[in-house]
DSSP file (Angstrom, degrees, kcal/mol; ACC not computed):
  #  RESIDUE AA STRUCTURE BP1 BP2  ACC     N-H-->O    O-->H-N    N-H-->O    O-->H-N    TCO  KAPPA ALPHA  PHI   PSI    X-CA   Y-CA   Z-CA
    1    1 A M              0   0    0      0, 0.0     2,-0.3     0, 0.0     0, 0.0   0.000 360.0 360.0 360.0 124.9  -11.7  -44.2  -36.9
    2    2 A A        -     0   0    0      1,-0.0     2,-0.4     0, 0.0     0, 0.0  -0.602 360.0-134.9 -82.0 138.4  -10.1  -47.6  -37.6
    3    3 A M        -     0   0    0     -2,-0.3    -1,-0.0     0, 0.0     0, 0.0  -0.783  15.1-137.0 -91.1 133.6   -9.9  -48.9  -41.1
    4    4 A H        -     0   0    0     -2,-0.4     3,-0.1     1,-0.1     0, 0.0  -0.741  26.7-109.0 -88.5 137.6  -10.9  -52.5  -41.6
    5    5 A P        -     0   0    0      0, 0.0    -1,-0.1     0, 0.0     2,-0.0  -0.311  43.1 -93.6 -63.7 151.2   -8.7  -54.5  -44.0
    6    6 A A        -     0   0    0      1,-0.1     5,-0.0     2,-0.1     0, 0.0  -0.354  44.8-101.7 -61.8 140.8  -10.2  -55.4  -47.3
    7    7 A H    >>  -     0   0    0      1,-0.1     4,-1.8    -3,-0.1     3,-0.7  -0.450  28.5-125.5 -60.7 133.0  -11.9  -58.8  -47.4
    8    8 A P  H 3> S+     0   0    0      0, 0.0     4,-2.2     0, 0.0     5,-0.2   0.859 111.0  54.0 -52.8 -38.8   -9.6  -61.4  -49.2
    9    9 A S  H 3> S+     0   0    0      1,-0.2     4,-2.5     2,-0.2     5,-0.1   0.871 105.5  54.4 -64.2 -34.8  -12.3  -62.3  -51.7
   10   10 A R  H <> S+     0   0    0     -3,-0.7     4,-2.5     2,-0.2    -1,-0.2   0.926 108.4  48.2 -64.9 -44.8  -12.7  -58.6  -52.6
   11   11 A L  H  X S+     0   0    0     -4,-1.8     4,-2.1     1,-0.2    -2,-0.2   0.917 113.7  46.2 -64.8 -42.5   -9.0  -58.3  -53.4
   12   12 A V  H  X S+     0   0    0     -4,-2.2     4,-2.9     1,-0.2    -1,-0.2   0.901 112.3  51.7 -63.1 -42.0   -9.0  -61.4  -55.5
   13   13 A A  H  X S+     0   0    0     -4,-2.5     4,-2.6     2,-0.2    -2,-0.2   0.889 108.1  51.0 -64.5 -39.5  -12.2  -60.2  -57.2
   14   14 A I  H  X S+     0   0    0     -4,-2.5     4,-1.9     2,-0.2    -1,-0.2   0.941 112.9  45.6 -62.8 -46.4  -10.7  -56.8  -58.0
   15   15 A A  H  X S+     0   0    0     -4,-2.1     4,-2.1     1,-0.2    -2,-0.2   0.926 113.9  49.4 -61.3 -44.8   -7.6  -58.5  -59.5
   16   16 A A  H  X S+     0   0    0     -4,-2.9     4,-3.0     1,-0.2     5,-0.3   0.892 106.6  56.6 -61.3 -39.7   -9.8  -60.9  -61.5
   17   17 A A  H  X S+     0   0    0     -4,-2.6     4,-2.9     1,-0.2    -1,-0.2   0.922 107.9  47.0 -59.3 -45.1  -12.0  -58.1  -62.8
   18   18 A F  H  X S+     0   0    0     -4,-1.9     4,-2.5     2,-0.2    -1,-0.2   0.914 113.5  48.5 -64.6 -41.4   -8.9  -56.4  -64.3
   19   19 A I  H  X S+     0   0    0     -4,-2.1     4,-2.3     2,-0.2    -2,-0.2   0.929 114.4  44.9 -63.1 -45.5   -7.7  -59.6  -65.9
   20   20 A V  H  X S+     0   0    0     -4,-3.0     4,-2.9     2,-0.2    -2,-0.2   0.907 112.4  51.7 -65.2 -42.9  -11.1  -60.4  -67.3
   21   21 A L  H  X S+     0   0    0     -4,-2.9     4,-2.4    -5,-0.3    -2,-0.2   0.927 111.1  47.7 -60.9 -44.7  -11.6  -56.8  -68.5
   22   22 A F  H  X S+     0   0    0     -4,-2.5     4,-2.5     2,-0.2    -1,-0.2   0.908 112.2  50.2 -61.7 -43.5   -8.2  -57.0  -70.3
   23   23 A A  H  X S+     0   0    0     -4,-2.3     4,-2.4     2,-0.2    -2,-0.2   0.917 110.6  49.6 -61.1 -43.8   -9.1  -60.4  -71.8
   24   24 A G  H  X S+     0   0    0     -4,-2.9     4,-2.1     2,-0.2    -2,-0.2   0.911 113.1  45.4 -62.0 -44.1  -12.4  -59.1  -73.1
   25   25 A L  H  X S+     0   0    0     -4,-2.4     4,-2.0    -5,-0.2    -1,-0.2   0.878 111.7  52.9 -66.9 -36.5  -10.9  -56.0  -74.6
   26   26 A A  H  X S+     0   0    0     -4,-2.5     4,-2.7     2,-0.2     5,-0.3   0.903 107.8  50.6 -64.7 -41.5   -8.1  -58.1  -76.2
   27   27 A V  H  X S+     0   0    0     -4,-2.4     4,-2.1     1,-0.2    -2,-0.2   0.932 111.3  49.5 -62.8 -44.4  -10.7  -60.5  -77.8
   28   28 A R  H  < S+     0   0    0     -4,-2.1    -1,-0.2     1,-0.2    -2,-0.2   0.896 116.5  42.3 -60.5 -39.1  -12.5  -57.5  -79.2
   29   29 A A  H  < S+     0   0    0     -4,-2.0    -2,-0.2    -5,-0.1    -1,-0.2   0.857 127.0  25.2 -77.4 -36.6   -9.3  -56.1  -80.6
   30   30 A W  H  < S+     0   0    0     -4,-2.7     2,-0.3    -5,-0.1    -3,-0.2   0.561 112.1  57.3-113.1  -9.6   -7.6  -59.2  -82.0
   31   31 A A     <  -     0   0    0     -4,-2.1     2,-0.3    -5,-0.3     0, 0.0  -0.762  58.6-169.2-118.9 167.2  -10.3  -61.8  -82.8
   32   32 A G     >  +     0   0    0     -2,-0.3     4,-1.2     4,-0.0     3,-0.5  -0.855  39.9  27.7-142.9 178.9  -13.3  -61.7  -85.0
   33   33 A G  H  > S-     0   0    0     -2,-0.3     4,-2.1     1,-0.2     5,-0.1  -0.168 111.3 -24.1  68.3-154.5  -16.4  -63.5  -85.9
   34   34 A A  H  > S+     0   0    0      1,-0.2     4,-2.8     2,-0.2     5,-0.4   0.846 133.6  58.7 -63.7 -36.0  -18.5  -65.8  -83.8
   35   35 A F  H  > S+     0   0    0     -3,-0.5     4,-2.6     1,-0.2     5,-0.3   0.949 109.0  44.1 -59.1 -48.8  -15.5  -66.6  -81.5
   36   36 A A  H  X S+     0   0    0     -4,-1.2     4,-2.3     1,-0.2    -2,-0.2   0.913 114.5  50.3 -62.4 -43.6  -15.0  -63.0  -80.6
   37   37 A K  H  X S+     0   0    0     -4,-2.1     4,-2.0     2,-0.2    -2,-0.2   0.954 117.7  35.9 -60.1 -52.6  -18.7  -62.4  -80.1
   38   38 A Y  H  X S+     0   0    0     -4,-2.8     4,-2.4     2,-0.2    -1,-0.2   0.828 116.2  53.0 -78.9 -30.4  -19.4  -65.3  -77.8
   39   39 A A  H  X S+     0   0    0     -4,-2.6     4,-2.6    -5,-0.4    -1,-0.2   0.901 110.2  51.1 -64.5 -40.2  -16.1  -65.1  -76.0
   40   40 A G  H  X S+     0   0    0     -4,-2.3     4,-2.0    -5,-0.3    -2,-0.2   0.908 109.7  48.5 -61.6 -43.0  -16.9  -61.5  -75.3
   41   41 A V  H  X S+     0   0    0     -4,-2.0     4,-2.0     2,-0.2    -2,-0.2   0.927 113.0  47.9 -64.4 -44.9  -20.3  -62.4  -74.0
   42   42 A A  H  X S+     0   0    0     -4,-2.4     4,-2.2     1,-0.2    -2,-0.2   0.912 111.8  49.5 -62.1 -42.3  -18.9  -65.1  -71.7
   43   43 A L  H  X S+     0   0    0     -4,-2.6     4,-2.6     2,-0.2    -1,-0.2   0.835 105.8  57.4 -66.4 -32.0  -16.2  -62.7  -70.5
   44   44 A Y  H  X S+     0   0    0     -4,-2.0     4,-2.6     2,-0.2    -1,-0.2   0.932 107.0  48.5 -59.6 -46.3  -18.8  -60.1  -69.8
   45   45 A G  H  X S+     0   0    0     -4,-2.0     4,-2.1     1,-0.2    -2,-0.2   0.909 111.2  50.3 -60.4 -41.1  -20.6  -62.6  -67.5
   46   46 A S  H  X S+     0   0    0     -4,-2.2     4,-2.3     1,-0.2    -2,-0.2   0.914 110.5  49.9 -62.4 -42.7  -17.2  -63.4  -65.8
   47   47 A L  H  X S+     0   0    0     -4,-2.6     4,-2.2     1,-0.2    -2,-0.2   0.913 108.8  50.9 -64.7 -42.9  -16.6  -59.7  -65.3
   48   48 A V  H  X S+     0   0    0     -4,-2.6     4,-2.2     2,-0.2    -1,-0.2   0.907 108.4  53.2 -61.2 -41.4  -20.1  -59.1  -63.8
   49   49 A Y  H  X S+     0   0    0     -4,-2.1     4,-2.5     1,-0.2     5,-0.2   0.953 108.8  48.9 -57.5 -51.2  -19.4  -62.0  -61.4
   50   50 A T  H  X S+     0   0    0     -4,-2.3     4,-1.8     1,-0.2    -1,-0.2   0.855 111.0  50.7 -60.9 -33.4  -16.1  -60.4  -60.2
   51   51 A L  H  X S+     0   0    0     -4,-2.2     4,-2.2     2,-0.2    -1,-0.2   0.881 108.0  52.0 -69.6 -37.5  -17.9  -57.1  -59.7
   52   52 A V  H  X S+     0   0    0     -4,-2.2     4,-2.8     1,-0.2    -2,-0.2   0.930 112.3  45.9 -61.8 -44.8  -20.7  -58.7  -57.6
   53   53 A V  H  < S+     0   0    0     -4,-2.5    -1,-0.2     1,-0.2    -2,-0.2   0.842 110.1  54.7 -70.0 -31.2  -18.0  -60.3  -55.4
   54   54 A T  H  < S+     0   0    0     -4,-1.8    -1,-0.2    -5,-0.2    -2,-0.2   0.906 115.0  39.5 -64.2 -41.6  -16.1  -57.0  -55.2
   55   55 A I  H  < S+     0   0    0     -4,-2.2    -2,-0.2     1,-0.2    -1,-0.2   0.894 134.9  20.2 -75.2 -39.6  -19.3  -55.3  -54.0
   56   56 A A    ><  +     0   0    0     -4,-2.8     3,-1.8    -5,-0.2    -1,-0.2  -0.635  67.1 169.4-132.4  74.3  -20.4  -58.2  -51.7
   57   57 A P  T 3  S+     0   0    0      0, 0.0    -1,-0.1     0, 0.0    -4,-0.1   0.654  73.8  62.1 -66.4 -15.7  -17.5  -60.4  -50.9
   58   58 A R  T 3  S+     0   0    0      2,-0.1     2,-0.1   -49,-0.0    -5,-0.1   0.516  76.7 108.6 -89.8  -3.4  -19.3  -62.4  -48.2
   59   59 A L  S <  S-     0   0    0     -3,-1.8    -3,-0.0    -7,-0.1    -7,-0.0  -0.425  81.6-105.3 -66.6 148.6  -22.0  -63.7  -50.6
   60   60 A S     >  -     0   0    0      1,-0.1     4,-3.0    -2,-0.1     5,-0.3  -0.416  30.9-112.5 -68.2 152.2  -21.6  -67.4  -51.3
   61   61 A P  H  > S+     0   0    0      0, 0.0     4,-2.3     0, 0.0    -1,-0.1   0.878 117.3  49.5 -54.4 -39.0  -20.1  -68.1  -54.8
   62   62 A W  H  > S+     0   0    0      2,-0.2     4,-2.1     1,-0.2     5,-0.1   0.862 111.0  48.2 -72.2 -34.8  -23.4  -69.6  -56.0
   63   63 A R  H  > S+     0   0    0      2,-0.2     4,-2.2     1,-0.2    -1,-0.2   0.928 112.5  49.2 -67.5 -45.1  -25.5  -66.7  -54.7
   64   64 A A  H  X S+     0   0    0     -4,-3.0     4,-2.6     1,-0.2    -2,-0.2   0.888 110.4  52.2 -60.0 -37.7  -23.0  -64.3  -56.4
   65   65 A A  H  X S+     0   0    0     -4,-2.3     4,-2.9    -5,-0.3     5,-0.2   0.915 108.2  50.6 -64.4 -41.2  -23.3  -66.4  -59.6
   66   66 A G  H  X S+     0   0    0     -4,-2.1     4,-2.3     2,-0.2    -2,-0.2   0.896 112.2  46.2 -62.7 -41.4  -27.1  -66.1  -59.5
   67   67 A I  H  X S+     0   0    0     -4,-2.2     4,-2.3     2,-0.2    -2,-0.2   0.922 114.0  48.6 -68.3 -43.5  -27.0  -62.4  -59.0
   68   68 A A  H  X S+     0   0    0     -4,-2.6     4,-2.6     2,-0.2    -2,-0.2   0.930 113.3  46.9 -61.1 -46.3  -24.4  -62.0  -61.9
   69   69 A L  H  X S+     0   0    0     -4,-2.9     4,-2.9     1,-0.2     5,-0.2   0.910 111.3  50.8 -64.4 -42.4  -26.4  -64.2  -64.2
   70   70 A A  H  X S+     0   0    0     -4,-2.3     4,-2.1    -5,-0.2    -1,-0.2   0.904 111.6  48.8 -62.1 -40.2  -29.7  -62.4  -63.4
   71   71 A F  H  X S+     0   0    0     -4,-2.3     4,-2.4     2,-0.2    -2,-0.2   0.954 112.3  47.5 -63.3 -50.0  -28.0  -59.0  -64.1
   72   72 A C  H  X S+     0   0    0     -4,-2.6     4,-2.5     1,-0.2    -2,-0.2   0.928 113.2  47.9 -58.5 -46.7  -26.6  -60.3  -67.4
   73   73 A W  H  X S+     0   0    0     -4,-2.9     4,-3.0     1,-0.2    -1,-0.2   0.871 109.9  53.2 -65.4 -35.1  -29.9  -61.7  -68.5
   74   74 A A  H  X S+     0   0    0     -4,-2.1     4,-2.2    -5,-0.2    -1,-0.2   0.925 109.4  48.4 -63.0 -44.1  -31.6  -58.5  -67.5
   75   75 A I  H  X S+     0   0    0     -4,-2.4     4,-0.8     2,-0.2    -2,-0.2   0.925 114.0  47.2 -61.9 -44.5  -29.2  -56.5  -69.7
   76   76 A E  H >< S+     0   0    0     -4,-2.5     3,-1.2     1,-0.2     4,-0.3   0.942 113.2  46.8 -61.4 -49.6  -29.8  -58.9  -72.6
   77   77 A L  H >< S+     0   0    0     -4,-3.0     3,-1.6     1,-0.3     4,-0.2   0.819 103.8  63.7 -64.3 -30.6  -33.5  -58.8  -72.3
   78   78 A G  H >< S+     0   0    0     -4,-2.2     3,-1.7     1,-0.3     5,-0.4   0.751  87.7  72.0 -63.4 -23.8  -33.4  -55.0  -72.0
   79   79 A Q  G X< S+     0   0    0     -3,-1.2     3,-0.8    -4,-0.8    23,-0.3   0.728  82.7  70.2 -64.4 -21.2  -32.0  -55.1  -75.5
   80   80 A L  G <  S+     0   0    0     -3,-1.6    -1,-0.3    -4,-0.3    -2,-0.2   0.725  90.8  61.4 -67.7 -19.6  -35.5  -56.0  -76.7
   81   81 A T  G <  S-     0   0    0     -3,-1.7    -1,-0.2    -4,-0.2    -2,-0.2   0.706 101.1-130.4 -79.6 -20.7  -36.7  -52.5  -75.8
   82   82 A G  S <> S+     0   0    0     -3,-0.8     4,-1.9    -4,-0.4     5,-0.1   0.299  79.2 111.6  85.3 -11.8  -34.4  -50.7  -78.2
   83   83 A I  H  > S+     0   0    0     -5,-0.4     4,-2.5     1,-0.2     5,-0.2   0.933  74.8  50.1 -62.6 -47.3  -33.2  -48.3  -75.5
   84   84 A P  H  > S+     0   0    0      0, 0.0     4,-2.4     0, 0.0    -1,-0.2   0.897 109.5  52.0 -60.2 -37.7  -29.6  -49.8  -75.4
   85   85 A A  H  > S+     0   0    0     15,-0.3     4,-1.0     2,-0.2    -2,-0.2   0.901 110.3  48.9 -62.4 -40.2  -29.3  -49.5  -79.1
   86   86 A S  H >< S+     0   0    0     -4,-1.9     3,-0.5     1,-0.2     4,-0.5   0.928 113.2  46.0 -65.5 -43.0  -30.4  -45.8  -78.9
   87   87 A L  H >X S+     0   0    0     -4,-2.5     4,-1.2     1,-0.2     3,-1.1   0.834 105.3  62.0 -67.2 -32.5  -27.9  -45.1  -76.2
   88   88 A A  H 3< S+     0   0    0     -4,-2.4     7,-0.2     1,-0.3    -1,-0.2   0.785  93.9  62.6 -67.5 -26.4  -25.1  -47.0  -78.0
   89   89 A T  T << S+     0   0    0     -4,-1.0    -1,-0.3    -3,-0.5    -2,-0.2   0.766 113.0  36.6 -67.9 -22.1  -25.4  -44.5  -80.9
   90   90 A R  T <4 S+     0   0    0     -3,-1.1     2,-0.4    -4,-0.5    -2,-0.2   0.590 123.0  35.7-103.0 -14.3  -24.3  -41.7  -78.5
   91   91 A S     X  -     0   0    0     -4,-1.2     4,-1.8     1,-0.1    -1,-0.2  -0.957  50.0-159.4-149.9 124.5  -21.8  -43.6  -76.3
   92   92 A K  H  > S+     0   0    0     -2,-0.4     4,-2.3     2,-0.2     5,-0.2   0.873 102.0  55.8 -65.7 -35.4  -19.2  -46.3  -76.9
   93   93 A L  H  > S+     0   0    0      2,-0.2     4,-2.7     1,-0.2     5,-0.3   0.917 106.3  49.5 -62.4 -44.3  -19.3  -47.1  -73.2
   94   94 A A  H  >>S+     0   0    0     -7,-0.2     4,-2.8     1,-0.2     5,-0.6   0.884 109.7  52.4 -61.8 -37.9  -23.1  -47.7  -73.4
   95   95 A R  H  X5S+     0   0    0     -4,-1.8     4,-1.4    -7,-0.2    -2,-0.2   0.910 112.7  44.1 -63.7 -43.6  -22.5  -49.9  -76.4
   96   96 A L  H  <5S+     0   0    0     -4,-2.3    -2,-0.2     2,-0.2    -1,-0.2   0.897 122.1  37.5 -67.8 -41.3  -19.9  -52.0  -74.5
   97   97 A V  H  <5S+     0   0    0     -4,-2.7    -2,-0.2    -5,-0.2    -3,-0.2   0.914 130.7  25.1 -80.4 -43.3  -22.0  -52.2  -71.2
   98   98 A L  H  <5S-     0   0    0     -4,-2.8    -3,-0.2    -5,-0.3    -2,-0.2   0.653  90.7-149.4-101.1 -18.2  -25.5  -52.6  -72.6
   99   99 A G     << -     0   0    0     -4,-1.4   -11,-0.2    -5,-0.6    -1,-0.2  -0.237  12.4-119.0  73.1-172.4  -25.0  -54.1  -76.0
  100  100 A T  S    S+     0   0    0      1,-0.3     2,-0.4    -4,-0.1   -15,-0.3   0.601  79.6  48.0-136.1 -32.4  -27.4  -53.3  -78.8
  101  101 A T  S    S-     0   0    0    -17,-0.1    -1,-0.3   -16,-0.1   -21,-0.1  -0.970  72.9-122.8-130.8 126.9  -29.2  -56.4  -80.2
  102  102 A F        +     0   0    0     -2,-0.4     2,-0.3   -23,-0.3   -25,-0.1  -0.416  30.9 179.8 -65.5 138.6  -30.9  -59.3  -78.3
  103  103 A N    >>  -     0   0    0      1,-0.1     3,-1.5    -2,-0.1     4,-0.6  -0.913  24.3-148.5-145.4 113.4  -29.5  -62.7  -79.2
  104  104 A V  H >> S+     0   0    0     -2,-0.3     3,-1.7     1,-0.3     4,-0.6   0.874  96.4  59.1 -55.0 -45.4  -30.9  -65.8  -77.5
  105  105 A P  H >> S+     0   0    0      0, 0.0     4,-2.1     0, 0.0     3,-0.6   0.787  92.0  71.0 -57.2 -24.3  -27.5  -67.7  -77.5
  106  106 A D  H <> S+     0   0    0     -3,-1.5     4,-2.5     1,-0.2     5,-0.2   0.850  87.2  63.4 -56.5 -35.0  -26.1  -64.9  -75.4
  107  107 A L  H <X S+     0   0    0     -3,-1.7     4,-1.2    -4,-0.6    -1,-0.2   0.890 107.3  43.0 -59.5 -39.1  -28.2  -66.1  -72.5
  108  108 A F  H <X S+     0   0    0     -3,-0.6     4,-2.3    -4,-0.6    -1,-0.2   0.932 111.5  53.9 -68.5 -47.4  -26.2  -69.4  -72.5
  109  109 A W  H  X S+     0   0    0     -4,-2.1     4,-1.2     1,-0.2    -2,-0.2   0.800 102.8  56.8 -65.1 -30.6  -22.8  -67.7  -73.0
  110  110 A Y  H >X S+     0   0    0     -4,-2.5     4,-2.2     2,-0.2     3,-0.6   0.954 109.6  46.2 -59.9 -47.8  -23.4  -65.5  -70.0
  111  111 A A  H 3X S+     0   0    0     -4,-1.2     4,-2.6     1,-0.3    -2,-0.2   0.888 108.2  56.5 -61.0 -39.4  -23.8  -68.7  -67.9
  112  112 A A  H 3< S+     0   0    0     -4,-2.3    -1,-0.3     1,-0.2    -2,-0.2   0.775 111.8  43.7 -66.0 -23.9  -20.8  -70.2  -69.6
  113  113 A G  H <X S+     0   0    0     -4,-1.2     4,-0.7    -3,-0.6    -2,-0.2   0.789 115.8  45.5 -86.8 -31.8  -18.8  -67.2  -68.4
  114  114 A V  H  X S+     0   0    0     -4,-2.2     4,-2.3     2,-0.1     5,-0.2   0.889 103.9  62.3 -78.7 -39.3  -20.2  -67.0  -64.9
  115  115 A A  H  X S+     0   0    0     -4,-2.6     4,-2.7     1,-0.2     5,-0.2   0.906 102.2  47.0 -57.6 -49.9  -19.9  -70.7  -64.0
  116  116 A P  H  > S+     0   0    0      0, 0.0     4,-2.6     0, 0.0    -1,-0.2   0.889 114.3  46.6 -65.0 -37.3  -16.2  -71.2  -64.3
  117  117 A V  H  X S+     0   0    0     -4,-0.7     4,-2.6     2,-0.2    -2,-0.2   0.891 112.8  50.2 -71.4 -35.0  -15.3  -68.1  -62.2
  118  118 A A  H  X S+     0   0    0     -4,-2.3     4,-2.5     2,-0.2    -1,-0.2   0.930 112.6  47.6 -65.1 -43.3  -17.9  -69.1  -59.6
  119  119 A G  H  X S+     0   0    0     -4,-2.7     4,-2.4    -5,-0.2    -2,-0.2   0.915 112.6  47.9 -60.6 -44.2  -16.4  -72.6  -59.5
  120  120 A A  H  X S+     0   0    0     -4,-2.6     4,-2.7     2,-0.2    -2,-0.2   0.899 111.7  51.1 -64.7 -39.8  -12.9  -71.2  -59.2
  121  121 A D  H  X S+     0   0    0     -4,-2.6     4,-3.0     2,-0.2     5,-0.2   0.924 109.3  50.6 -60.1 -45.2  -14.0  -68.8  -56.5
  122  122 A K  H  X S+     0   0    0     -4,-2.5     4,-2.3     1,-0.2    -2,-0.2   0.923 112.6  46.1 -60.1 -46.3  -15.6  -71.7  -54.6
  123  123 A M  H  X S+     0   0    0     -4,-2.4     4,-2.4     2,-0.2    -1,-0.2   0.907 113.2  49.5 -62.7 -43.0  -12.4  -73.7  -54.8
  124  124 A L  H  X S+     0   0    0     -4,-2.7     4,-2.6     1,-0.2    -2,-0.2   0.924 112.0  47.7 -62.8 -45.5  -10.2  -70.8  -53.8
  125  125 A R  H  X S+     0   0    0     -4,-3.0     4,-2.5     1,-0.2    -1,-0.2   0.889 111.1  51.7 -65.1 -37.3  -12.5  -70.0  -50.8
  126  126 A S  H  X S+     0   0    0     -4,-2.3     4,-1.8    -5,-0.2    -2,-0.2   0.924 112.3  45.4 -65.6 -42.5  -12.4  -73.7  -49.7
  127  127 A R  H  X S+     0   0    0     -4,-2.4     4,-2.0     2,-0.2    -2,-0.2   0.898 113.6  50.0 -64.5 -41.6   -8.6  -73.8  -49.9
  128  128 A T  H  X S+     0   0    0     -4,-2.6     4,-1.5     1,-0.2    -2,-0.2   0.913 110.9  48.4 -64.2 -42.6   -8.4  -70.5  -48.0
  129  129 A S  H  X S+     0   0    0     -4,-2.5     4,-0.8     1,-0.2    -1,-0.2   0.848 110.2  52.7 -69.2 -32.3  -10.7  -71.6  -45.3
  130  130 A E  H  < S+     0   0    0     -4,-1.8     3,-0.4     1,-0.2    -1,-0.2   0.899 111.0  46.3 -68.0 -39.0   -8.8  -74.9  -44.9
  131  131 A T  H  < S+     0   0    0     -4,-2.0    -1,-0.2     1,-0.2    -2,-0.2   0.783 115.6  46.4 -74.1 -25.2   -5.5  -73.1  -44.5
  132  132 A Q  H  < S+     0   0    0     -4,-1.5    -1,-0.2    -5,-0.2    -2,-0.2   0.539  85.7 113.3 -92.3  -8.2   -7.0  -70.7  -42.0
  133  133 A A  S  < S-     0   0    0     -4,-0.8     2,-0.1    -3,-0.4    -3,-0.0  -0.374  77.3-105.7 -66.5 141.1   -8.8  -73.3  -39.9
  134  134 A P              0   0    0      0, 0.0    -1,-0.1     0, 0.0    -2,-0.1  -0.378 360.0 360.0 -65.7 145.4   -7.4  -73.7  -36.3
  135  135 A R              0   0    0     -3,-0.1    -2,-0.1    -2,-0.1    -3,-0.0   0.408 360.0 360.0-108.8 360.0   -5.4  -76.9  -35.8
């Protein structure tokens, strides 16, 4: 059985996911207040985008952005049920992934985190396709 090489977008997305995850954990560890909260939310959106591209590297950047944003908003709206808060009392991982409290500004900050990585992905893919085009 022949193994297919990993899609270039997938490799870049995996590397970006680790960078974003480290940045998010660093913000939580070293910053405080509103900056840490909203930077964390934006970085969560960026991380979700990188995970979407890792799973489905052939999606267009804007479609991947839409999926990432819909996922983030679903997580945020799910906080209105109280289920994430209940799970968070039993698991730090659940607290990090699901959050605990609905906050309207988070909806904007998710988009603020998804948009720049989607734009960077679009630029990177455009440059890659230009260099790989037959001459």
